[in-house]
C-alpha angles and dihedrals in degrees: 000000000000124000090241091056091049093050090059093057125092121241091258092051091049090051091051093048089047091055091049092047093050092050091048090047092054091047092050093048091051092047091049091053092051095046126352116263119242090237112024090178086080088073091057092047092050092049089053091048090053089051091050091049092049092049094050092045090054093050093048093050094054 
């Protein structure tokens, strides 16, 4: 998810996306530990997306 897309979301939408992303991240990490993922870079990308969502949520709440 791009930063421009995230900026257009409301705080509630960002919170919902953040919850979804965290759940997906945990699921991916577990799946990768059991058997290696085909594309482990997805984990890194998802972690960065979570950070972007957290940053934008913090700025919108202030």
